[in-house]
C-alpha positions in Angstrom: 0.0 0.0 0.0 2.9 2.4 0.7 3.9 2.5 -2.9 0.5 4.1 -3.7 1.5 7.3 -1.9 4.8 7.9 -3.7 5.4 9.6 -7.0 8.9 10.1 -8.3 10.1 13.6 -8.9 11.4 12.5 -12.3 8.0 11.3 -13.3 6.3 14.5 -12.3 8.8 16.6 -14.2 8.2 14.5 -17.2 4.5 15.0 -16.9 5.0 18.8 -16.4 7.1 19.2 -19.5 4.7 17.1 -21.5 1.5 18.8 -20.4 3.0 22.3 -20.5 3.9 21.8 -24.1 0.1 21.6 -24.9 -0.9 24.6 -22.9 -1.6 26.6 -26.0 -3.0 23.7 -28.0 -6.7 23.6 -28.6 -9.3 22.3 -30.9 -10.5 25.6 -32.4 -13.9 24.5 -33.6 -15.8 21.8 -35.3 -15.5 23.3 -38.8 -13.7 26.1 -40.5 -15.9 28.9 -41.6 -14.8 30.2 -45.0 -16.0 33.4 -46.9 -15.9 34.2 -50.6 -15.1 37.7 -51.9 -18.0 40.1 -51.2 -19.8 37.6 -49.0 -21.6 39.1 -46.0 -20.1 38.6 -42.6 -22.4 38.9 -39.5 -21.2 41.0 -36.6 -22.8 40.2 -33.3 -22.9 42.4 -30.2 -22.8 40.8 -26.8 -22.4 42.7 -23.6 -20.4 45.2 -21.6 -18.3 44.3 -18.5 -15.8 45.8 -16.2 -13.0 44.6 -13.9 -14.4 46.9 -11.2 -17.8 45.3 -11.1 -19.4 41.8 -11.2 -22.4 43.2 -13.0 -22.6 42.9 -16.8 -25.2 44.4 -19.2 -26.4 43.4 -22.6 -25.4 45.7 -25.4 -29.0 46.5 -26.5 -30.1 47.1 -22.9 -27.9 50.2 -22.8 -30.0 53.4 -23.2 -27.4 55.3 -25.1 -26.7 52.9 -28.1 -28.4 52.5 -31.4 -31.5 50.3 -31.1 -31.7 47.4 -33.7 -33.5 48.4 -36.8 -34.7 44.8 -37.6 -33.2 45.0 -41.1 -31.5 41.8 -42.4 -27.7 41.8 -42.4 -25.8 38.7 -43.6 -29.2 36.9 -43.7 -30.2 37.7 -40.1 -32.5 40.5 -38.9 -30.7 42.8 -36.4 -31.7 42.4 -32.8 -32.3 38.6 -33.2 -31.0 36.6 -30.2 -28.4 33.9 -31.0 -29.0 30.5 -29.5 -26.8 30.1 -26.4 -25.6 27.1 -24.5 -26.0 26.9 -20.7 -22.5 28.1 -20.0 -23.0 31.2 -22.1 -26.1 32.1 -20.2 -24.5 31.5 -16.9 -21.5 33.7 -17.7 -23.9 36.6 -18.7 -23.7 36.4 -22.5 -26.5 37.9 -24.5 -25.4 37.7 -28.1 -27.6 39.3 -30.8 -27.2 40.3 -34.4 -26.4 43.9 -35.3 -26.9 46.5 -38.0 -23.2 46.6 -39.0 -22.7 45.7 -42.7 -19.5 43.7 -43.4 -18.5 42.1 -46.7 -15.3 40.1 -47.2 -12.6 42.2 -48.8 -14.7 45.4 -49.0 -13.2 48.3 -47.2 -15.4 51.1 -46.0 -13.9 54.5 -45.1 -16.9 55.5 -43.2 -20.4 54.1 -42.8 -23.1 56.0 -40.9 -25.0 53.8 -38.4 -27.6 55.9 -36.6 -28.3 59.0 -34.5 -29.4 58.3 -31.0 -30.9 60.9 -28.7 -30.0 60.2 -25.0 -32.0 61.8 -22.2 -30.5 62.8 -18.8 -30.9 59.3 -17.4 -29.1 57.7 -20.4 -26.3 60.3 -20.1 -25.9 59.6 -16.4 -25.8 55.8 -17.1 -23.2 56.3 -19.8 -21.0 58.4 -17.5 -21.2 55.8 -14.7 -20.2 53.0 -17.0 -17.3 55.0 -18.3 -16.3 55.8 -14.8 -16.3 52.1 -13.9 -14.2 51.3 -17.0 -16.7 49.1 -18.9 -15.6 47.5 -22.1 -17.8 46.2 -25.0 -17.6 42.7 -26.5 -18.5 42.3 -30.2 -18.0 39.0 -32.1 -17.0 38.2 -35.7 -16.6 34.6 -36.8 -16.6 33.6 -33.1 -13.7 35.9 -32.4 -14.2 38.6 -29.8 -13.3 42.1 -30.9 -10.0 42.9 -29.4 -7.7 45.8 -28.6 -4.3 45.3 -30.0 -1.1 45.7 -28.0 2.6 45.3 -28.6 5.1 43.9 -26.0 7.7 46.2 -24.5 10.5 44.8 -26.6 8.2 45.1 -29.7 8.8 41.5 -30.5 5.2 40.4 -30.9 1.7 41.6 -30.8 -1.1 40.3 -28.5 -4.8 40.9 -28.0 -6.9 41.9 -25.1 -10.6 41.1 -25.6 -13.0 44.0 -25.6 -12.7 47.8 -26.2 -13.6 50.8 -24.1 -17.1 52.3 -24.0 -15.5 55.7 -23.5 -12.8 57.5 -21.6 -12.4 60.0 -18.9 -10.2 63.1 -18.6 -10.1 66.4 -16.7 -10.9 69.8 -17.9 -7.8 72.0 -18.2 -9.9 75.0 -17.1 -12.0 73.7 -14.2 -10.0 70.6 -13.5 -13.3 68.7 -13.3 -13.8 65.2 -14.8 -15.2 65.0 -18.3 -16.6 61.9 -19.9 -16.3 61.1 -23.6 -18.2 58.3 -25.4 -16.7 56.4 -28.3 -19.1 56.8 -31.1 -16.9 55.8 -34.0 -15.4 52.3 -34.3 -12.7 51.3 -36.8 -13.0 47.5 -37.5 -9.9 45.7 -38.8 -10.6 42.2 -40.0 -7.5 40.1 -40.7 -7.8 37.2 -43.1 -5.8 34.7 -45.0 -6.3 32.2 -47.8 -8.4 29.2 -46.7 -6.5 25.9 -46.4 -7.1 23.1 -48.9 -9.3 23.1 -51.9 -11.5 25.9 -50.6 -8.5 28.3 -50.7 -7.9 27.3 -54.3 -11.4 28.4 -55.1 -10.7 31.8 -53.6 -12.2 31.2 -50.1 -10.8 33.1 -47.2 -10.8 32.6 -43.4 -10.7 35.2 -40.6 -7.7 35.1 -38.3 -8.1 38.4 -36.4 -10.7 40.9 -35.4 -9.5 44.3 -34.0 -11.6 47.3 -32.9 -10.3 50.8 -32.5 -12.8 53.1 -30.8 -12.8 56.8 -31.1 -14.8 59.7 -29.8 -15.8 62.3 -32.5 -17.8 65.5 -32.0 -21.2 65.9 -33.6 -20.1 68.8 -35.9 -18.1 68.7 -39.1 -20.0 65.9 -40.8 -21.0 65.3 -44.4 -24.5 64.8 -45.7 -24.5 61.1 -44.8 -23.7 61.8 -41.2 -20.0 60.6 -41.3 -17.2 62.8 -39.8 -15.3 64.7 -42.5 -12.0 63.6 -40.9 -12.3 60.1 -39.5 -8.7 59.4 -38.7 -7.4 62.9 -37.9 -7.2 64.8 -34.6 -10.7 65.8 -33.7 -12.6 67.0 -30.6 -14.3 64.2 -28.7 -18.0 64.0 -27.9 -18.4 64.8 -24.3 -21.4 63.1 -22.9 -22.9 65.9 -20.9 -26.2 67.8 -20.7 -26.1 71.2 -19.0 -28.3 71.3 -15.9 -31.7 73.0 -16.2 -31.3 76.1 -13.9 -35.0 76.8 -13.9 -36.0 73.3 -12.9 -33.3 73.2 -10.2 -34.2 76.6 -8.8 -37.8 75.4 -8.5 -36.7 72.2 -6.8 -34.4 73.9 -4.4 -36.0 77.3 -3.8 -34.2 78.1 -0.5 -30.7 76.9 -1.6 -27.9 79.2 -2.9 -26.2 76.1 -4.3 -27.7 74.2 -7.2 -26.3 70.7 -8.0 -24.6 70.3 -11.4 -26.2 66.9 -12.1 -29.8 65.7 -12.0 -31.9 63.0 -13.5 -35.0 65.0 -13.9 -36.8 64.3 -17.1 -37.2 67.8 -18.5 -37.1 66.7 -22.2 -33.4 67.7 -22.7 -31.4 65.2 -24.9 -27.9 64.7 -26.2 -27.5 63.8 -29.9 -25.0 61.0 -30.3 -24.1 60.1 -34.0 -22.7 56.6 -34.5 -20.5 55.5 -37.4 -17.9 52.9 -38.2 -15.1 52.1 -40.7 -14.1 48.6 -42.0 -10.7 47.5 -43.3 -9.7 44.0 -44.4 -6.0 43.2 -44.2 -4.3 40.0 -45.2 -2.3 38.2 -42.5 -0.2 35.3 -43.6 1.8 34.9 -40.4 -1.2 33.5 -38.4 -2.7 30.1 -39.2 -6.4 29.7 -38.7 -5.8 26.9 -36.2 -3.6 29.3 -34.1 -5.6 32.5 -34.3 -6.6 32.3 -30.6 -3.0 32.3 -29.6 -3.0 36.1 -30.1 -5.2 36.3 -26.9 -2.7 34.1 -25.0 0.7 35.6 -26.1 0.8 38.0 -23.1 0.6 35.0 -20.8 4.0 33.6 -22.0 5.7 36.2 -19.8 4.5 34.4 -16.7 5.8 30.9 -17.8 8.8 31.2 -15.5 6.4 31.9 -12.6 4.4 28.8 -13.5 7.5 26.7 -13.5 8.4 28.2 -10.1 5.0 27.2 -8.8 5.6 23.6 -10.0 9.1 23.5 -8.4 7.6 24.8 -5.2 4.9 22.2 -5.3 7.4 19.4 -6.0 9.7 20.4 -3.1 6.8 20.4 -0.6 5.4 17.1 -2.0 8.9 15.5 -1.9 9.5 16.4 1.8 6.0 15.1 2.7 6.7 11.9 0.7 9.7 11.1 2.8 7.7 11.5 6.0 4.9 9.3 4.7 7.3 6.6 3.6 8.8 6.6 7.1 5.3 6.3 8.7 4.2 3.5 6.3 7.5 1.6 6.8 7.1 1.7 10.5 3.4 0.8 10.7 3.3 -1.8 7.9 6.7 -3.5 8.2 8.3 -2.8 11.6 5.2 -2.6 13.9 3.4 -5.4 12.0 5.5 -7.9 14.1 3.7 -6.8 17.2 0.2 -6.2 15.6 -2.6 -7.1 17.9 -5.5 -9.3 17.0 -8.7 -9.9 19.0 -7.9 -10.5 22.6 -4.3 -9.5 22.4 -4.9 -6.4 24.4 -5.7 -8.6 27.4 -2.5 -10.5 26.8 -0.6 -7.3 26.9 -2.2 -6.3 30.2 -1.2 -9.7 31.7 2.3 -9.2 30.5 2.4 -5.8 32.1 1.3 -7.3 35.5 4.0 -10.0 35.3 6.6 -7.3 34.5 5.5 -5.3 37.5 5.7 -8.3 39.8 9.1 -9.3 38.5 10.6 -5.9 38.8 9.2 -5.3 42.3 11.5 -4.8 45.3 13.4 -7.9 46.4 13.8 -9.0 50.0 17.2 -8.6 51.8 17.4 -12.4 52.2 17.2 -13.0 48.5 20.0 -10.6 48.0 22.2 -12.6 50.4 21.6 -15.8 48.5 24.4 -17.5 46.5 25.4 -17.0 42.9 22.7 -19.4 41.7 20.0 -17.1 42.9 21.8 -14.1 41.4 22.0 -15.9 38.0 18.2 -16.6 38.2 17.6 -12.9 39.0 19.6 -11.9 35.9 17.5 -14.2 33.8 14.3 -12.7 35.3 15.6 -9.2 34.4 16.2 -10.2 30.8 12.7 -11.7 30.7 11.2 -8.5 32.1 13.1 -6.4 29.6 11.6 -8.5 26.8 8.1 -8.1 28.1 8.7 -4.3 28.4 9.5 -4.2 24.7 6.3 -6.1 24.0 4.4 -3.5 26.0 5.9 -0.8 23.9 4.6 -2.5 20.8 0.9 -2.3 22.0 0.9 1.4 22.9 -0.4 4.2 20.7 -2.4 3.4 17.6 -2.5 -0.4 18.3 -4.7 0.1 21.4 -7.5 1.4 19.2 -8.1 -1.9 17.2 -11.5 -2.3 18.8 -12.6 1.3 18.3 -11.0 2.6 15.2 -13.8 1.4 12.9 -16.6 2.5 15.3 -19.2 4.4 13.1 -18.9 8.2 13.5 -21.5 10.5 14.9 -23.9 12.0 12.2 -23.0 9.2 9.9 -26.2 10.0 8.0 -24.7 13.3 6.9 -21.2 11.9 6.2 -22.3 9.4 3.6 -24.2 11.9 1.4 -21.2 14.3 1.6 -18.8 11.6 0.5 -21.1 10.8 -2.4 -21.2 14.5 -3.5 -17.5 14.7 -3.1 -17.0 11.8 -5.5 -19.3 13.6 -7.9 -17.0 16.6 -7.8 -13.9 14.5 -8.1 -15.2 13.0 -11.3 -16.3 16.3 -12.7 -13.0 18.1 -11.9 -10.8 15.3 -13.3 -12.8 15.2 -16.5 -12.7 19.0 -17.0 -8.9 19.1 -16.5 -8.4 16.2 -18.9 -10.7 17.8 -21.6 -9.0 21.1 -21.2 -5.5 19.7 -21.5 -6.3 17.9 -24.8 -7.9 21.1 -26.1 -11.5 20.1 -26.4 -12.5 22.8 -23.9 -11.1 26.1 -25.2 -12.1 29.7 -25.6 -13.5 29.1 -29.1 -16.0 26.8 -27.4 -17.7 29.7 -25.7 -19.3 28.7 -22.4 -18.1 25.2 -22.9 -16.2 24.8 -19.6 -19.4 25.6 -17.6 -21.7 23.7 -19.9 -19.6 20.5 -20.0 -18.9 20.8 -16.2 -22.7 21.0 -15.5 -23.3 17.9 -17.7 -20.5 16.0 -16.1 -21.8 16.9 -12.6 -25.3 15.7 -13.5 -24.0 12.5 -15.1 -21.7 11.8 -12.1 -24.8 11.5 -10.0 -24.5 7.8 -10.6 -21.1 7.7 -8.8 -22.5 9.9 -6.1 -25.3 7.6 -5.3 -23.1 4.5 -5.5 -20.4 5.6 -3.1 -22.9 7.2 -0.8 -24.9 4.0 -0.5 -21.8 1.8 0.1 -20.5 4.1 2.8 -24.0 4.3 4.3 -24.3 0.5 4.3 -20.9 0.2 5.8 -22.1 2.3 8.7 -25.0 0.0 9.2 -27.7 2.1 7.6 -30.9 0.5 6.5 -33.1 3.2 4.9 -31.1 3.7 1.7 -33.9 5.6 0.0 -33.6 8.3 2.7 -29.9 8.4 2.1 -30.5 8.7 -1.6 -32.7 11.8 -1.2 -30.1 13.4 1.1 -27.4 12.7 -1.4 -29.3 14.2 -4.3 -30.7 17.2 -2.4 -28.2 18.2 0.3 -25.2 19.7 -1.5 -26.8 20.5 -4.8 -29.7 22.0 -3.0 -27.4 24.3 -1.0 -25.7 25.4 -4.2 -29.0 26.1 -6.1 -30.6 28.0 -3.1 -27.5 30.2 -2.8 -27.4 31.0 -6.5 -31.1 31.7 -6.5 -30.8 34.2 -3.6 -27.9 35.9 -5.2 -29.8 36.0 -8.5 -32.5 38.1 -6.8 -29.9 40.9 -6.1 -28.6 40.8 -9.6 -32.1 40.9 -11.1 -32.7 44.1 -9.1 -29.7 45.6 -11.0 -31.1 44.7 -14.4 -27.9 43.0 -15.2 -27.3 40.3 -17.8 -25.5 38.4 -15.2 -28.9 37.5 -13.7 -30.1 34.1 -14.8 -33.4 34.3 -16.8 -36.4 32.6 -15.2 -36.4 30.0 -17.9 -32.8 29.0 -17.2 -33.6 28.6 -13.5 -36.5 26.3 -14.4 -34.2 24.4 -16.7 -31.6 24.0 -14.0 -34.3 22.8 -11.6 -35.5 20.3 -14.2 -31.9 18.9 -14.7 -31.5 18.6 -10.9 -34.8 16.9 -10.0 -35.7 15.0 -13.1 -32.2 13.9 -14.4 -29.7 14.0 -11.6 -32.0 12.6 -8.9 -33.0 9.5 -10.9 -29.3 8.9 -11.6 -28.4 9.2 -8.0 -31.3 6.7 -7.2 -29.9 4.2 -9.7 -26.4 4.5 -8.3 -27.7 4.1 -4.7 -29.8 1.1 -5.6 -26.8 -0.7 -7.1 -24.5 0.3 -4.3 -26.8 -0.8 -1.6 -28.5 -3.9 -3.0 -25.8 -5.3 -5.3 -22.6 -4.4 -3.5 -21.2 -5.5 -0.2 -20.3 -3.0 2.5 -16.6 -2.2 3.0 -15.1 -4.9 5.2 -13.1 -4.0 8.3 -10.2 -6.1 9.5 -11.0 -5.8 13.2 -14.1 -6.1 15.3 -15.6 -3.1 17.1 -16.2 -3.5 20.9 -19.6 -2.6 22.4 -18.1 -0.2 24.9 -16.2 2.9 23.5 -12.7 3.4 24.7 -12.1 6.6 26.7 -10.0 9.1 24.7 -7.1 10.6 26.8 -6.3 14.3 27.0 -5.1 15.5 23.6 -2.1 17.8 22.9 -3.0 21.2 21.4 -1.7 20.3 17.9 -4.0 17.2 17.7 -7.1 19.1 18.6 -9.6 19.4 15.7 -9.4 23.1 14.7 -5.6 23.4 15.3 -4.8 20.3 13.2 -7.1 21.3 10.4 -5.6 24.8 10.1 -2.0 23.5 10.3 -2.6 20.7 7.9 -4.4 23.0 5.5 -1.4 25.3 5.1 0.6 22.6 3.3 -1.7 22.0 0.3 -2.3 25.8 0.2 1.4 26.4 -0.1 1.4 24.1 -3.1 -1.3 25.9 -5.1 -1.1 29.6 -4.0 1.2 30.7 -6.8 -1.0 29.2 -9.5 -4.1 30.5 -7.8 -2.8 34.1 -8.3 -3.1 33.6 -12.1 -6.5 32.0 -11.8 -7.8 34.9 -9.7 -6.3 37.5 -12.1 -8.2 35.9 -15.0 -11.5 35.6 -13.2 -11.6 38.9 -11.3 -8.9 41.3 -12.2 -8.3 41.0 -16.0 -11.5 39.8 -17.5 -10.3 40.8 -21.0 -7.8 38.0 -20.9 -8.2 34.2 -21.0 -6.7 31.7 -18.6 -5.5 28.9 -20.8 -2.4 27.3 -19.2 -4.3 24.2 -18.2 -1.1 22.2 -18.6 0.5 23.9 -15.6 -2.8 23.9 -13.7 -3.2 20.2 -14.2 0.4 19.4 -12.9 -0.2 21.7 -9.9 -3.5 20.0 -9.2 -2.0 16.5 -9.3 0.7 17.6 -6.9 -1.9 19.2 -4.7 -4.0 16.0 -4.5 -0.8 14.0 -3.7 0.0 16.5 -1.0 -3.6 16.2 0.4 -3.1 12.4 0.5 0.2 12.7 2.3 -1.0 15.3 4.8 -4.0 13.2 5.6 -1.9 10.1 6.3 0.5 12.1 8.6 -2.4 13.8 10.5 -4.4 10.5 10.8 -1.3 8.7 12.1 -0.6 11.4 14.7 -4.2 11.3 15.8 -4.2 7.5 16.2 -1.0 7.6 18.1 -2.7 10.0 20.5 -5.3 7.2 21.0 -8.0 9.3 19.4 -10.2 7.1 17.1 -12.5 9.8 15.9 -10.8 10.1 12.5 -13.8 9.9 10.2 -14.9 13.5 10.2 -11.4 14.7 11.0 -10.1 13.2 7.8 -12.6 15.2 5.8 -11.7 18.4 7.6 -8.0 17.7 7.2 -8.3 17.1 3.5 -10.4 20.2 3.0 -8.5 22.4 5.4 -6.7 24.3 2.6 -10.1 25.6 1.5 -10.1 27.9 4.6 -6.7 29.4 3.5 -7.9 29.8 -0.1 -10.9 31.8 1.1 -8.5 34.0 3.2 -6.4 34.4 0.1 -9.6 35.6 -1.7 -10.2 38.2 1.0 -6.5 39.4 0.7 -6.9 39.5 -3.1 -10.0 41.6 -2.9 -8.6 44.2 -0.6 -5.1 44.4 -2.2 -5.5 43.7 -5.9 -9.1 44.6 -6.9 -11.0 47.8 -7.2 -14.5 46.4 -7.1 -17.1 49.0 -6.3 -20.7 48.6 -5.1 -22.4 46.5 -2.5 -23.8 44.0 -4.9 -20.5 43.4 -6.7 -18.7 42.9 -3.4 -21.4 40.6 -2.2 -21.2 38.5 -5.4 -17.4 38.3 -5.1 -17.4 36.9 -1.6 -20.4 34.7 -2.2 -19.0 33.1 -5.3 -15.6 32.8 -3.6 -17.2 31.1 -0.6 -19.1 28.7 -3.0 -15.9 27.9 -4.9 -14.0 27.2 -1.7 -16.8 25.0 -0.4 -16.7 23.0 -3.6 -12.9 22.7 -3.4 -13.1 21.8 0.3 -15.6 19.1 -0.3 -13.6 17.7 -3.2 -10.3 17.6 -1.3 -12.1 16.5 1.9 -13.4 13.5 0.1 -9.9 12.7 -1.1 -8.7 13.0 2.5 -11.5 10.7 3.7 -10.7 8.0 1.1 -7.0 8.2 1.9 -7.5 7.9 5.7 -9.9 5.0 5.2 -7.5 3.1 3.0 -4.6 3.9 5.4 -6.5 2.8 8.5 -7.7 -0.4 6.9 -4.1 -1.2 5.8 -2.4 -0.7 9.1 -5.0 -2.7 11.0 -5.4 -5.3 8.3 
């Protein structure tokens, strides 16, 4: 059994080098979309989002943009919603067709879109979004419109998804902030010859989509509404409506100070003309299969830090492996010579009595006897010494052979949690595997969440099976009740939390809020698909499988647990043990947090590194659980069932503390709802991670205890 807990450093380095080589590999789509010359290309608008807020808004829900006209463009009427998968809906996507006319190879110096009249509330909304740094996301051929950047050494170019809604500066006269809206967009579409026979027939593929926004004043325009100088230096369009002094004076009749801003609907509007330019440029250096790498190039600068994270993980794991090997060698090989069976504890007590009688005080007359008696005394001393060694062999963890498999308290909750934990283990393992081979990639928009949800539901079979077997091992009889708890307990907590959070997001009219139909769909998947799968797994695990066998019998009277040292007490051991796996993953967590919360315009796609760190993390959890369980048993404490889960999931506490530190030191999230969403989602993620690693800890401790007492 001891070999199961050791992984060679050479093997891990080989895995790291192999997987990291595929970190930028992906399957970019199921088919290549080609375009002929002059063929219409649809442009889709999605949403606006910000690194300072967790609230997103659909493009056509903004009160200061052009409303869809309903005319057909590229075969689709503008304003038509595009079918979305579950992952896209959950991430706040609201993709719709637009009024932008694009045709392959046809440049347009300027094309007028519309003139929109924004009232005071719309202007105020636009100013707030610009203040919060919101960016827009448009899509062409499944590529998000990007802002182009060049590295410091000018060696290569990379993309950041999205472009600014507007910008803010300060008036040189009053030094007050001014807000300018970007009302002209220059679209640069990069193409190359299509591969294969399609390219021989003149077909082209899109390999890049860049958007360069600009703010242009309303004046100096031609008869079509386009600016006379699109690319030159022009004044920006400040999004501002002067306050109505008459209305304000009537509203504040006794005040000498009148506010500069107000949302009173007095009929005042701001005219915002929208226009765009389109340019097609050939790009032969980028293959279609590698077009997404432009969004990842900036991540290459952090490769050395990723390797540092792996080295840090391997060092910690290596040190722990040495400790585990020593423990297993001692318990399995050395101490096995003195392992106790049923009734051996009484033999040990009898030996102890004999030792005490033999080592008691001798009478003076016996001391005065001849050499024969002295020789006999020496022989008795040797016999006593041998018995003392035997007593040493039955101290510590061996004394618990009749209590170590005693069912824990609240076993009815433990079994469903283990089942849900196995469900999460299956889901997480499959997601990492699919991400490493490239099936899950940014071109599969929303795929990570959609596939994860499908895997979680399908894994209900495993959840029911393991929960039922553990429940049967604890002597449970009502397996249907256990099935309902397994199917409803953890998923129910997740659904209830998300539903309550969704109410707050609904109140903000954000696209992050889940539509009512989506909630009904999730409820249907949970109750009518997952629950039956859990039932099938539970039936098979309870009726067609035997309970896990224990190598020792449990006594009817529980053994008294002695006073414990401070480091073996529950909360102290959990916090101390949780620090070790956290030390393995905290460097890689920084990159994950940056992608999720700090830099939403980038994509986290170094799943090779993440997989290696995750493997080392799981191995570390296994080793920490073995060490902590061994220490607990040596302290004659047989309540290891729940403790093993807390030990395995202890790093989740430190991950949440890390989230709190990241929020206050790295982020600039504003607003109560955004802050609440951050901490709520962080707590949910840490709970999922804690249950997953806690289940690994439980299985490890169970296997370890069965092995040393077997």
